[in-house]
C-alpha positions in Angstrom: -99.5 76.6 -168.5 -98.3 79.0 -166.1 -100.5 82.1 -167.9 -103.9 79.9 -167.5 -106.3 80.8 -164.8 -106.7 78.7 -161.9 -110.3 76.4 -162.5 -111.8 75.1 -159.2 -112.8 71.8 -159.8 -115.8 70.1 -157.5 -116.2 66.5 -157.5 -119.5 65.3 -155.9 -119.9 61.8 -155.3 -122.5 59.1 -154.4 -121.7 56.2 -152.0 -121.2 52.3 -153.3 -121.3 49.0 -151.5 -117.9 48.5 -149.9 -117.7 52.2 -149.6 -114.4 54.0 -149.7 -115.9 57.1 -147.7 -113.0 59.3 -147.3 -113.6 60.2 -143.7 -110.6 58.6 -142.2 -109.3 59.4 -139.0 -105.6 58.5 -140.4 -103.6 57.5 -143.4 -100.7 55.0 -143.4 -98.8 54.9 -146.8 -96.2 52.4 -148.3 -94.6 53.0 -151.4 -91.2 54.6 -153.3 -90.5 58.1 -154.4 -94.0 58.3 -156.1 -95.2 59.2 -152.5 -92.2 59.7 -150.2 -92.1 62.7 -148.2 -89.0 62.4 -146.7 -88.1 59.0 -145.5 -85.1 58.3 -147.7 -83.4 61.5 -146.9 -84.2 61.6 -143.1 -82.3 57.9 -143.5 -79.2 59.7 -144.5 -78.9 57.7 -147.7 -79.6 60.5 -150.0 -79.5 64.4 -150.1 -82.1 66.8 -152.2 -81.0 70.2 -153.1 -82.8 73.0 -154.6 -84.7 73.2 -157.2 -86.5 70.6 -155.5 -89.6 71.8 -153.6 -89.3 75.2 -155.2 -93.0 75.4 -156.8 -94.7 74.8 -153.3 -92.3 74.5 -150.4 -89.7 77.0 -151.3 -86.9 74.6 -150.4 -86.3 70.8 -150.6 -89.0 68.7 -148.5 -87.7 65.6 -148.7 -89.8 64.8 -152.1 -88.1 63.9 -155.4 -90.3 66.8 -156.8 -90.6 70.6 -157.8 -93.5 70.6 -155.1 -96.3 68.3 -153.8 -96.9 64.5 -154.7 -100.1 62.7 -155.3 -100.3 61.9 -151.9 -100.2 65.6 -150.7 -103.1 66.1 -153.0 -105.1 63.2 -151.8 -104.4 64.5 -148.5 -105.7 67.6 -148.9 -108.7 66.5 -150.7 -109.5 64.3 -147.2 -108.8 67.5 -145.4 -106.0 65.9 -143.7 -102.2 67.2 -143.2 -99.3 65.8 -145.4 -97.8 62.6 -143.8 -94.6 62.7 -142.1 -92.1 60.3 -143.2 -92.0 57.5 -140.3 -87.8 58.5 -139.8 -88.4 62.0 -139.5 -88.1 62.8 -135.7 -87.0 66.4 -136.0 -89.2 68.7 -134.3 -91.6 66.4 -132.9 -93.7 65.7 -136.2 -97.3 64.7 -135.3 -98.3 61.0 -136.3 -101.9 61.7 -134.9 -103.4 61.6 -138.7 -101.1 59.0 -139.8 -97.6 58.2 -140.9 -95.7 57.8 -144.3 -93.4 54.8 -144.6 -92.9 55.1 -148.4 -89.2 55.3 -149.2 -87.4 56.4 -152.7 -86.0 53.6 -154.5 -88.1 50.7 -152.6 -88.8 47.4 -153.8 -91.4 45.0 -153.4 -89.0 42.3 -153.2 -86.4 42.3 -150.3 -83.5 44.8 -151.1 -79.9 43.7 -152.3 -76.5 45.3 -151.9 -77.2 47.0 -155.3 -80.7 48.8 -153.9 -81.1 52.3 -153.5 -83.0 51.8 -150.8 -83.0 49.2 -147.8 -86.6 49.9 -147.0 -88.3 47.2 -149.1 -92.0 46.6 -148.8 -91.5 44.0 -146.2 -89.4 46.3 -144.2 -91.7 49.2 -144.2 -94.5 47.0 -143.0 -92.3 45.6 -140.3 -91.6 49.7 -139.8 -95.5 49.8 -139.1 -95.5 46.8 -136.7 -93.1 48.7 -134.8 -94.8 51.7 -135.0 -98.2 50.4 -133.9 -96.7 48.7 -130.8 -94.8 51.5 -129.7 -98.1 54.0 -130.1 -100.1 51.5 -128.0 -97.1 51.4 -125.6 -97.3 55.1 -124.9 -101.0 55.6 -125.0 -101.1 53.3 -122.2 -99.0 55.3 -120.4 -101.3 58.3 -120.4 -102.9 61.4 -122.5 -99.9 63.6 -122.6 -99.0 62.5 -126.1 -102.6 61.9 -127.5 -102.2 65.0 -129.7 -99.1 63.6 -131.4 -100.4 59.6 -132.1 -103.3 58.1 -133.7 -105.9 56.8 -131.3 -105.9 53.1 -130.7 -109.3 52.4 -132.9 -107.4 54.6 -135.8 -105.4 51.5 -136.8 -108.5 49.6 -137.9 -110.7 52.8 -138.8 -107.4 54.2 -141.0 -106.9 54.1 -144.9 -103.9 52.1 -146.0 -102.4 53.4 -149.3 -100.0 51.6 -151.3 -97.8 52.8 -154.7 -95.0 50.6 -155.2 -93.6 48.1 -157.7 -92.1 50.5 -160.3 -88.4 49.8 -159.0 -88.9 46.1 -158.9 -89.7 46.1 -163.0 -87.8 49.4 -164.0 -84.4 47.6 -162.4 -85.0 44.3 -163.5 -84.3 45.6 -167.0 -80.8 46.4 -166.4 -80.2 42.7 -166.4 -83.0 41.1 -167.6 -84.7 40.6 -170.6 -88.6 41.2 -171.2 -89.7 37.5 -170.9 -87.3 37.3 -167.6 -89.2 40.5 -166.2 -92.7 39.2 -167.0 -91.6 35.5 -165.4 -90.6 37.7 -162.4 -94.0 39.4 -161.8 -95.9 36.5 -159.8 -93.1 36.1 -157.6 -93.0 40.1 -157.0 -96.9 40.0 -156.2 -96.5 37.1 -153.9 -94.4 39.3 -151.8 -96.9 42.1 -151.8 -99.7 39.8 -150.9 -97.6 38.7 -148.0 -97.3 42.3 -146.7 -101.0 43.0 -147.2 -101.8 39.9 -145.2 -99.4 41.0 -142.5 -101.1 44.3 -142.1 -104.5 43.0 -142.1 -103.3 41.0 -139.3 -102.5 44.1 -137.5 -106.0 45.3 -138.2 -105.8 46.8 -141.4 -109.2 47.0 -143.0 -109.2 49.7 -145.7 -106.6 49.0 -148.6 -106.2 51.8 -151.2 -104.0 50.1 -154.2 -102.1 52.4 -157.2 -101.0 50.4 -160.0 -97.9 51.3 -161.7 -97.5 54.0 -164.4 -96.3 53.9 -167.8 -92.6 53.2 -167.1 -91.2 53.7 -170.8 -92.6 57.3 -170.6 -89.9 58.0 -168.2 -86.9 59.7 -169.6 -84.3 58.0 -167.6 -85.8 54.9 -169.3 -86.1 56.4 -172.8 -82.5 57.4 -172.6 -81.0 54.1 -171.8 -83.4 51.7 -173.7 -85.2 54.0 -176.4 -82.1 55.1 -178.2 -83.4 52.4 -181.1 -86.4 54.0 -182.5 -87.9 51.0 -183.3 -87.8 50.1 -179.7 -90.3 53.1 -178.9 -94.1 53.3 -179.1 -96.0 56.1 -180.6 -95.6 58.5 -177.8 -91.6 58.0 -177.9 -92.2 55.6 -174.9 -90.4 52.2 -174.4 -92.4 49.6 -175.4 -91.1 46.9 -173.6 -90.9 48.8 -170.3 -94.9 49.8 -170.7 -95.9 46.1 -172.0 -94.2 44.8 -168.7 -96.1 47.8 -166.4 -99.5 46.5 -167.9 -98.9 42.7 -167.2 -97.9 43.7 -163.9 -101.0 46.0 -163.5 -103.4 43.0 -164.5 -102.0 40.9 -162.2 -102.3 42.9 -159.4 -105.8 43.7 -160.3 -106.7 40.3 -160.2 -104.9 39.8 -156.7 -106.7 42.9 -155.3 -109.9 41.0 -156.3 -108.8 37.9 -154.8 -108.1 39.5 -151.7 -111.3 41.3 -151.5 -113.0 37.8 -151.8 -110.5 36.3 -148.9 -111.3 39.2 -146.8 -115.1 40.3 -146.9 -115.1 42.6 -144.0 -112.3 44.9 -145.8 -112.5 47.1 -148.7 -110.1 47.1 -151.2 -109.8 49.6 -153.9 -107.5 49.4 -156.9 -106.7 52.6 -158.7 -105.5 52.5 -162.5 -102.5 55.4 -162.2 -101.3 53.7 -165.6 -104.3 54.9 -167.9 -104.4 58.5 -165.9 -100.5 59.1 -166.7 -100.7 57.9 -170.1 -103.9 59.9 -171.1 -101.9 62.7 -169.8 -98.6 62.2 -172.1 -100.8 61.4 -174.8 -103.0 64.6 -174.6 -100.3 66.6 -172.9 -100.7 69.8 -175.2 -104.5 69.9 -174.7 -104.1 69.8 -171.0 -101.6 73.0 -171.3 -98.4 71.3 -170.9 -95.5 71.8 -173.5 -93.1 68.7 -172.8 -94.4 65.4 -172.0 -91.1 63.3 -171.3 -88.5 65.7 -171.3 -87.4 66.7 -168.0 -87.7 70.2 -166.4 -84.6 69.8 -164.2 -81.7 67.9 -165.6 -78.6 68.2 -168.1 -78.2 67.6 -171.6 -80.9 69.8 -173.3 -83.5 68.6 -175.7 -84.8 66.1 -176.3 -84.9 64.4 -173.1 -82.4 66.9 -170.9 -81.4 63.9 -168.9 -77.9 62.1 -167.9 -78.0 59.4 -165.8 -74.4 61.0 -164.7 -76.0 63.9 -162.7 -79.3 64.3 -161.0 -81.3 67.4 -160.6 -79.9 70.1 -158.4 -76.6 68.3 -158.3 -72.9 69.8 -159.8 -70.4 67.5 -161.2 -67.2 67.8 -163.8 -68.5 65.7 -166.6 -66.0 65.8 -169.7 -63.7 67.7 -167.8 -66.5 70.7 -167.7 -68.2 71.7 -164.3 -71.8 71.3 -164.9 -75.1 71.9 -162.9 -78.4 70.0 -163.6 -80.7 73.1 -163.5 -84.5 73.3 -163.4 -86.3 74.9 -166.2 -88.0 78.3 -166.2 -91.6 76.8 -165.7 -92.2 73.3 -164.2 -95.8 73.5 -164.8 -95.1 73.3 -168.7 -93.5 69.7 -168.1 -95.3 66.6 -167.0 -91.6 65.1 -165.9 -89.5 67.0 -163.3 -86.3 65.2 -163.2 -86.4 62.2 -165.7 -87.6 59.8 -163.2 -90.4 61.5 -161.3 -93.4 63.7 -162.1 -93.7 67.6 -162.0 -96.2 68.8 -159.3 -98.4 70.0 -161.8 -98.5 66.4 -163.4 -99.2 65.2 -159.8 -102.0 67.6 -159.5 -103.6 66.5 -162.8 -103.3 63.1 -161.9 -104.9 63.7 -158.4 -107.9 65.2 -160.1 -108.5 62.5 -162.2 -108.0 59.7 -159.0 -110.9 61.9 -157.4 -113.2 61.5 -160.2 -113.5 57.9 -159.3 -113.8 56.3 -162.7 -110.4 55.2 -162.6 -110.9 52.9 -159.6 -112.3 49.4 -159.2 -114.9 49.5 -157.6 -115.6 53.3 -159.0 -116.2 55.3 -155.9 -118.3 58.3 -154.8 -119.2 60.1 -152.0 -121.4 63.0 -151.2 -118.2 64.9 -149.7 -117.1 67.5 -152.3 -113.3 67.5 -153.2 -111.6 70.8 -154.3 -108.5 71.0 -156.1 -107.3 74.3 -157.8 -106.1 73.0 -161.4 -103.9 75.0 -163.6 -105.5 73.9 -166.9 
């Protein structure tokens, strides 16, 4: 994949009713590690070492990836700067164009003592409410901080983005049956709806909601739940995890339609990430990738190169030997970065498909061209 030339893809769109126009003054993002740009690291809960960030930032950037995330590519497409994490206060980071509340390990449901992240969706919404109140308080004192803070009207004009729910499902499988996981989905989505309504009450009007991807295709889940070949689908993914993701997505889609009916002065866009990622995994070779499931950065070698005892970039003693979870030679050949998260190259492909508009409901289009340099 690395040897293939870059191709400039231009997506030109036409407008639609309840239009997502992609000319937003700012973005506010909520989610988990799929869109965390430094929140969990800034909280001091975890640390990231090289080779994280090597493909773009040349150093760990707070992202669980070798480079950019989907949110980064979408910000580029909208001609906006990358979002700073809410808790990242070093160097007076600018929030003029938005703020990112997403934190790795976060769930929609309230965090428990066993949770990786304390920043569940409800907490992220509460952080936003505090952020907005503090911004308005500072703006009222004068113009000295205007270039660092969103203007008052940005809060209503902004795009609110969501990519969360994966950890609710994936984590549940460690203690629940498939039927129990499916039975919990309505409760999860009630919590999500509560957060959306709270943001609406704060003035949010443009909602961009990603569904969850094929959980069963992550090396982490294949290693734990896919040891029996009968539990796997054709592509080598864990069947029950993907079944749960599909059911979750059906109910999430129904919820977005319900919310659009309730809030007719708002725009709700549902984005089918599951189909895009499934297509990528099914057609990885045609798209220039070499490995659809095996982690680039990990330990253990083929077929998964994933060991739950050691994460990417870490060094540990395992079975009496000191080992390091190292990166592959070319991460752009891998769909998966570390067994849990996608590589920059995969994120770039997913972003290009999002921007076609055909995986969204309603399908979007706009006169503004989107330019992405893609390695396939």
